[in-house]
C-alpha positions in Angstrom: -8.0 -42.1 6.8 -5.0 -42.2 9.2 -4.3 -39.0 11.1 -0.7 -38.8 9.8 -2.0 -39.0 6.2 -4.6 -36.3 6.9 -1.9 -34.0 8.4 0.3 -34.5 5.4 -2.5 -33.7 3.0 -3.4 -30.6 4.9 0.2 -29.5 4.7 0.2 -30.0 1.0 -3.0 -27.9 0.6 -1.5 -25.1 2.7 1.6 -25.2 0.5 -0.5 -24.9 -2.6 -2.2 -21.9 -1.1 1.1 -20.4 -0.1 2.3 -20.5 -3.7 -0.8 -19.0 -5.1 -2.2 -22.3 -6.6 -5.7 -21.7 -5.3 -7.5 -23.9 -7.9 -5.2 -26.8 -7.2 -5.7 -26.3 -3.5 -9.4 -26.4 -4.0 -9.3 -29.6 -6.0 -7.0 -31.2 -3.4 -9.3 -30.2 -0.5 -12.4 -31.5 -2.3 -10.7 -34.8 -3.0 -9.8 -35.2 0.6 -13.2 -34.3 1.9 -14.7 -37.7 0.9 -12.1 -39.4 3.1 -12.0 -37.0 6.0 -15.4 -35.1 6.1 -15.1 -34.3 9.8 -11.7 -32.5 9.7 -12.6 -28.9 10.5 -9.4 -27.4 9.2 -10.0 -28.9 5.8 -13.1 -26.9 5.4 -11.2 -23.8 6.4 -8.6 -24.4 3.8 -11.3 -25.0 1.1 -12.9 -21.7 2.0 -9.4 -20.0 1.8 -9.0 -21.5 -1.7 -12.4 -20.3 -2.8 -11.7 -16.8 -1.4 -8.4 -16.7 -3.3 -10.4 -17.2 -6.5 -12.8 -14.3 -5.6 -15.6 -16.9 -5.1 -16.7 -15.2 -2.0 -20.2 -16.5 -1.8 -19.0 -20.1 -2.0 -16.3 -19.5 0.6 -19.0 -18.0 2.9 -21.1 -21.1 2.6 -18.3 -23.5 3.3 -17.1 -21.4 6.3 -20.6 -21.1 7.7 -20.8 -24.9 7.7 -17.5 -25.2 9.6 -18.5 -22.5 12.1 -21.8 -24.1 12.8 -20.0 -27.3 13.9 -16.9 -25.7 15.4 -17.8 -22.2 16.6 -14.7 -21.8 18.6 -12.2 -22.8 15.9 -9.8 -19.8 15.8 -8.6 -20.3 12.2 -12.2 -20.3 11.0 -13.0 -17.2 13.0 -10.1 -15.4 11.6 -11.2 -16.2 8.0 -14.7 -15.1 9.0 -13.2 -11.7 9.8 -11.5 -11.6 6.3 -14.8 -12.5 4.5 -16.7 -10.0 6.5 -14.2 -7.3 5.5 -14.4 -8.4 1.9 -18.2 -7.9 2.0 -17.9 -4.5 3.7 -19.2 -5.5 7.1 -16.7 -3.5 9.1 -18.5 -3.3 12.4 -18.9 -7.1 12.5 -15.1 -7.4 11.7 -14.3 -5.2 14.7 -16.6 -7.0 17.0 -15.2 -10.4 16.1 -11.6 -9.2 16.5 -12.4 -7.7 19.9 -13.8 -11.1 21.0 -10.7 -12.9 19.7 -8.4 -10.3 21.4 -10.3 -10.8 24.7 -9.4 -14.5 24.8 -6.0 -14.2 23.2 -4.2 -15.0 26.4 -5.4 -18.6 26.1 -3.7 -19.0 22.7 -0.1 -18.7 21.4 1.1 -15.1 20.8 0.7 -15.7 17.1 -3.0 -15.0 17.5 -2.3 -11.4 18.7 -0.1 -10.9 15.7 -2.9 -12.0 13.4 -5.4 -9.8 15.1 -3.1 -6.8 14.9 -2.6 -7.4 11.2 -6.4 -7.3 10.7 -6.8 -4.2 12.8 -4.2 -2.5 10.6 -6.1 -3.4 7.5 -9.2 -1.8 9.1 -7.2 1.3 9.8 -7.4 0.7 13.6 -3.7 1.4 14.3 -4.1 2.1 18.0 -5.7 -1.3 18.5 -3.0 -2.9 16.3 -0.2 -1.4 18.4 -2.0 -2.6 21.6 -2.0 -6.2 20.3 1.6 -5.9 19.2 2.7 -4.6 22.6 0.8 -7.4 24.4 2.4 -10.0 22.1 5.8 -8.5 22.8 5.3 -8.6 26.5 4.6 -12.3 26.3 7.7 -12.9 24.1 10.1 -10.0 25.0 13.1 -11.5 23.0 11.2 -12.5 19.9 12.8 -10.3 17.2 9.9 -10.8 14.7 7.4 -9.6 17.2 9.5 -6.6 18.2 9.8 -5.7 14.5 6.1 -5.8 14.0 5.6 -3.7 17.1 8.1 -1.2 15.7 6.0 -1.0 12.5 2.9 -0.2 14.5 4.8 2.4 16.5 5.9 4.1 13.3 2.3 4.3 12.0 1.4 6.1 15.2 4.3 8.5 14.9 6.1 7.2 18.0 9.4 7.3 16.2 11.8 7.4 19.1 10.2 4.3 20.6 10.2 2.6 17.2 13.9 3.3 16.8 14.6 1.8 20.2 12.6 -1.3 19.2 14.5 -1.6 16.0 17.8 -1.3 17.9 16.7 -4.3 19.9 15.7 -6.2 16.8 19.2 -5.7 15.3 20.8 -6.7 18.6 18.8 -9.9 18.6 18.9 -10.6 14.9 21.7 -8.7 13.1 20.8 -10.3 9.8 17.4 -8.6 9.7 18.2 -6.1 6.9 14.6 -4.7 6.9 15.2 -3.6 10.5 18.4 -1.8 9.5 16.6 0.0 6.6 13.5 1.0 8.6 15.7 2.4 11.4 17.6 4.6 8.9 14.3 6.1 7.6 13.0 7.2 11.0 15.0 10.4 11.3 17.5 12.6 9.5 21.0 11.2 10.3 23.8 13.6 11.2 27.6 13.4 11.0 27.6 12.9 14.8 24.8 10.4 14.9 24.4 7.8 12.2 24.8 4.1 11.4 27.1 4.3 8.4 30.0 2.5 9.9 27.8 -0.3 11.2 26.0 -0.6 7.8 29.3 -0.8 5.9 30.5 -3.5 8.3 27.3 -5.4 7.9 27.5 -5.2 4.1 31.0 -6.5 4.1 29.9 -9.4 6.2 27.0 -10.2 3.8 27.7 -12.4 0.7 27.3 -10.5 -2.7 24.5 -12.8 -3.9 22.4 -12.5 -0.7 19.2 -10.4 -1.1 19.8 -8.8 2.3 22.3 -6.5 0.6 19.3 -4.6 -1.0 17.8 -3.2 2.2 21.3 -2.6 3.7 22.3 -0.7 0.5 19.2 1.5 0.6 19.8 2.2 4.2 23.4 3.2 3.6 22.4 5.4 0.6 19.8 7.2 2.8 22.3 7.9 5.6 25.0 9.1 3.2 22.5 11.5 1.6 21.5 12.8 5.0 25.0 13.9 5.8 25.7 15.3 2.4 27.9 12.6 0.9 26.1 12.5 -2.4 28.5 10.5 -4.6 28.8 7.8 -1.9 25.0 7.8 -1.5 24.2 7.2 -5.2 26.9 4.6 -5.6 25.3 2.6 -2.7 21.8 3.2 -4.1 22.6 2.1 -7.6 24.2 -1.1 -6.4 21.2 -1.9 -4.2 18.7 -1.0 -6.9 20.5 -3.1 -9.5 20.5 -6.1 -7.2 16.8 -5.6 -6.4 15.9 -5.4 -10.1 17.7 -8.6 -10.9 15.7 -10.4 -8.3 12.4 -9.4 -9.9 10.4 -11.1 -12.6 8.9 -7.9 -14.0 8.3 -6.5 -17.4 7.4 -2.8 -17.6 5.7 -3.6 -20.9 2.9 -5.4 -19.1 2.1 -2.3 -17.1 2.3 -0.1 -20.2 0.0 -2.4 -22.1 -2.5 -2.3 -19.2 -2.6 1.5 -19.2 -3.2 1.4 -23.0 -6.0 -1.1 -22.6 -7.6 1.1 -19.9 -7.5 4.2 -22.1 -9.1 2.2 -25.0 -11.8 0.8 -22.8 -12.8 4.0 -21.0 -12.9 6.1 -24.1 -15.2 9.0 -25.0 -17.9 6.7 -26.0 -17.9 5.1 -22.6 -18.4 8.5 -21.0 -21.1 9.5 -23.5 -23.3 6.6 -22.1 -25.3 7.2 -19.0 -24.0 5.4 -15.9 -26.0 5.1 -12.8 -23.6 5.2 -9.9 -23.8 5.3 -6.2 -24.4 8.9 -5.0 -22.2 9.2 -2.0 -20.2 12.4 -1.5 -17.8 11.0 1.1 -15.1 9.4 -1.1 -12.1 11.6 -1.8 -9.4 10.0 -3.9 -5.8 11.4 -3.9 -3.9 9.9 -6.8 -0.6 10.2 -8.6 2.7 8.5 -8.5 4.2 7.3 -5.3 6.5 10.0 -3.7 4.7 12.7 -5.7 3.2 14.5 -2.6 0.0 12.5 -2.2 0.8 11.9 1.5 1.4 15.6 2.0 -2.1 16.5 0.5 -3.6 13.7 2.6 -2.2 15.1 5.8 -3.2 18.7 4.9 -6.8 17.7 4.2 -7.2 15.2 7.0 -6.1 17.9 9.5 -9.6 19.3 8.9 -12.1 18.3 11.5 -14.6 17.1 8.9 -12.2 15.0 6.8 -10.9 11.6 7.7 -8.1 9.6 6.0 -8.3 5.9 5.3 -4.7 5.9 4.1 -3.7 3.6 1.3 -6.3 0.8 0.8 -7.0 -1.9 -1.7 -10.7 -1.5 -1.3 -11.4 -0.2 -4.8 -9.3 -2.8 -6.5 -10.8 -5.5 -4.4 -14.3 -4.3 -5.1 -13.6 -4.4 -8.8 -12.1 -7.9 -8.6 -14.9 -9.2 -6.5 -17.6 -7.9 -8.9 -15.7 -8.9 -12.1 -15.2 -12.5 -10.9 -12.6 -14.9 -12.2 -10.8 -13.6 -15.3 -8.0 -15.1 -17.4 -6.0 -11.9 -18.0 -5.7 -8.2 -17.3 -7.2 -7.5 -20.7 -10.3 -9.5 -19.7 -10.5 -7.7 -16.4 -10.3 -4.3 -18.1 -13.0 -5.2 -20.6 -15.3 -6.6 -18.0 -14.8 -3.5 -15.8 -16.6 -1.4 -18.4 -19.7 -3.6 -18.1 -20.3 -3.7 -14.3 -23.2 -2.6 -12.3 -21.6 0.7 -11.3 -24.1 1.5 -8.6 -23.4 -1.8 -7.0 -19.7 -1.2 -7.3 -20.0 2.2 -5.7 -22.1 0.7 -2.9 -19.6 -2.1 -2.4 -16.7 0.4 -2.1 -18.6 2.7 0.3 -19.5 -0.2 2.6 -15.9 0.1 3.8 -16.3 3.7 4.8 -16.6 4.6 8.5 -20.0 5.9 9.5 -18.2 8.3 11.8 -15.2 8.9 9.5 -16.1 12.4 8.3 -18.0 14.2 5.6 -15.1 13.5 3.3 -13.0 10.3 3.6 -9.7 10.1 1.8 -8.4 7.1 -0.1 -4.8 7.9 -0.7 -3.8 5.1 -2.9 -1.5 6.5 -5.7 -2.3 3.8 -8.3 -6.0 4.6 -8.2 -5.1 6.8 -11.2 -5.6 3.6 -13.1 -9.3 3.5 -12.0 -10.5 7.1 -12.6 -12.9 5.9 -15.2 -14.5 3.4 -12.7 -14.6 6.1 -10.0 -16.3 8.5 -12.3 -19.0 6.0 -13.3 -19.5 4.3 -9.9 -19.1 7.3 -7.6 -20.4 10.4 -9.4 -20.2 12.6 -6.3 -16.6 11.5 -5.3 -13.8 14.0 -5.6 -10.5 13.3 -7.2 -7.2 15.1 -6.6 -4.3 14.4 -8.9 -0.9 15.4 -7.4 1.9 16.1 -9.9 5.6 16.5 -9.4 8.7 17.3 -11.6 9.3 14.0 -13.4 13.0 13.9 -12.4 12.3 14.7 -8.8 9.6 12.1 -8.5 11.7 9.6 -10.5 14.6 10.0 -8.2 12.4 9.9 -5.1 10.9 6.6 -6.3 14.3 5.2 -7.2 15.8 5.8 -3.8 12.8 4.2 -1.9 12.6 0.5 -1.2 9.0 -0.3 -1.7 9.1 -4.0 -0.9 6.4 -5.6 -2.9 5.0 -2.6 -4.7 6.1 -0.5 -7.7 8.6 -2.9 -9.3 9.3 -0.4 -12.1 11.2 1.9 -9.6 14.5 0.0 -9.5 15.7 0.7 -13.0 15.9 4.2 -14.6 14.7 2.9 -18.0 11.8 1.2 -16.5 11.0 4.4 -14.5 11.1 6.5 -17.6 8.8 4.2 -19.6 6.3 3.8 -16.7 6.2 7.6 -16.2 5.5 8.2 -19.9 2.7 5.7 -19.8 1.3 7.2 -16.6 1.5 10.7 -18.1 -0.3 9.5 -21.3 -3.1 7.9 -19.2 -3.5 11.1 -17.2 -3.7 13.1 -20.5 -6.4 10.7 -21.5 -8.4 11.2 -18.3 -8.2 15.0 -18.7 -9.9 14.7 -22.1 -12.7 12.2 -21.2 -13.6 12.7 -17.5 -16.7 14.8 -16.9 -15.9 18.4 -16.2 -15.3 19.2 -12.6 -14.5 15.7 -11.5 -10.8 16.2 -10.9 -8.5 18.9 -9.6 -4.7 18.8 -10.2 -2.1 20.3 -8.0 1.7 20.4 -8.2 3.9 19.4 -5.3 6.1 22.4 -6.1 3.0 24.7 -5.6 2.3 23.3 -2.2 5.9 23.9 -1.1 6.1 27.4 -2.6 2.6 28.6 -1.4 1.5 26.3 1.4 -1.5 28.4 2.5 -2.7 29.3 -1.0 -2.6 25.8 -2.3 -4.1 24.4 0.9 -7.0 26.8 0.8 -7.6 25.9 -2.8 -7.8 22.2 -1.9 -10.1 22.7 1.0 -12.4 25.0 -1.0 -12.5 22.4 -3.8 -13.7 19.6 -1.5 -16.4 22.0 -0.4 -15.3 22.4 3.2 -15.0 25.5 5.3 -11.4 26.7 5.9 -9.7 25.6 9.2 -6.3 26.9 10.2 -5.1 23.5 11.5 -4.7 22.5 7.8 -1.6 24.6 7.9 -0.2 22.7 10.8 -0.5 19.2 9.3 2.7 18.1 11.0 0.6 18.1 14.3 -1.9 15.7 12.7 -1.9 12.7 15.0 -3.6 10.3 12.6 -1.6 7.2 11.7 0.4 6.9 8.5 1.8 3.7 7.0 3.4 5.2 3.9 7.0 5.3 2.9 7.0 8.9 4.1 5.7 8.1 7.6 8.6 10.0 9.2 8.5 13.0 6.9 4.8 13.6 7.5 5.6 14.5 11.1 7.6 17.5 9.9 6.5 20.9 8.5 6.7 21.5 4.8 10.3 21.8 3.6 11.7 22.7 0.2 14.9 20.7 0.2 13.4 18.0 -2.0 12.5 20.4 -4.8 15.2 20.1 -7.5 17.1 17.5 -5.5 17.6 15.4 -8.6 20.1 18.0 -9.9 22.6 16.9 -7.3 22.7 13.7 -9.2 22.2 15.0 -12.8 25.0 12.8 -14.3 24.0 9.7 -12.4 20.3 10.2 -13.4 21.2 10.8 -17.1 19.4 7.6 -18.3 16.1 8.8 -16.8 16.5 12.3 -18.0 17.6 11.4 -21.6 14.7 8.9 -22.0 12.2 11.6 -21.0 13.9 14.2 -23.2 13.7 11.9 -26.2 9.9 11.9 -25.8 9.8 15.7 -25.7 9.2 15.9 -22.0 10.1 19.4 -20.6 11.9 19.1 -17.3 11.6 22.2 -15.1 15.0 23.3 -13.9 17.0 21.1 -16.2 20.4 22.7 -16.2 21.3 21.3 -19.7 
């Protein structure tokens, strides 16, 4: 088969993978194999297609065949890292990444970027920043590389250096709206030092239909709020949120239905049955809604010398998907999840834990509240902390945060209300059916009002001796990739409690929807 035709076919397969058409990519790759059996990259793409369908064993077989014939092929070695991670072989991942990093100087800077991304997934943020810095040194005026380096710096709490890096990104590429937004979040802006004028000018120069207006609008809203111009802040926020919502193909009804299916599947009868899980006491899950205070609890507890934090991970969801196999719908996945080998699921999840990561290892993924039934069955010794917050405060906090790919319900007040009600209903269900003593609940407001008392209660509940450094969590040097990466470097503050009341009229749709369902809102002035 002519080389040009092979290259075109490979490009088509890559395009199918890029648009999520894994099955079509697999079929195209298999069809091409008969005409070009010796093309190594074809095998890599076939393995990618199989992995995307959660057919990990088949992907492993195909990739092993490629690596046996082409052991130095970088694309195959990178996929090898991904498959090792999926199977919980963390140390092998790290060793392979280190080997690739050692020879990265012989390859384009893109390799260092890919290695850094894998280090980040593994929670190795120092190593990720090292690769980003080396990549930047090789291409000092590449705005995309500088932006990625800034992201790594933010995770490590090097906020001043990150701001300087983002200044450089904006100078090189003024149209990078994400850089504008991220820069605005790194510190509290002041009347004497802000970017409001620049943001307004940039918005005026950006066409109304261009999606870049979303990030710019969120940045402007944040900076206006910082300097106390609340009316201007909400006006900018609503315009940006409305634009963002129009760009999404999202139905909150789908998420609501999924939560109903979960409650029906993991009912009292499920918990009356005996489930043999994996008895590992290290997992500690902190769940709740985003912006509810889960990061604050994570920082308090991970300040303890015997507690490590893995940040937000997809390990539980990926373990579930990997064991459930290919499914045709969310309903089928939920149903199949009640019939798994729970001990194997627990082992699969714990394979990702760090042997030296501490007696307790935090998974601070808010939406794990969906999986509390699975956690209870698969990890009977795991501890669960549910963080609650005034629904109006958490609603406003989500509404004013640009989450990129996650939490699509957060850009419309009616969606927010309906999602919150479904979440609240599922949490009520878990309170009824979870075995006694599996979950503790704490309010964000309690943490703010009585930091020491609440912190001591949490440390005692995870069965750890008290350590005073838990009260100085802002000195915790561990990385953070959450939307509150800048706030976690500050001591506890109370200014966010009741903040929604500054926008009571603007947030009326959210408040009225909650009131209509009988939800009591603490501090409601009406």
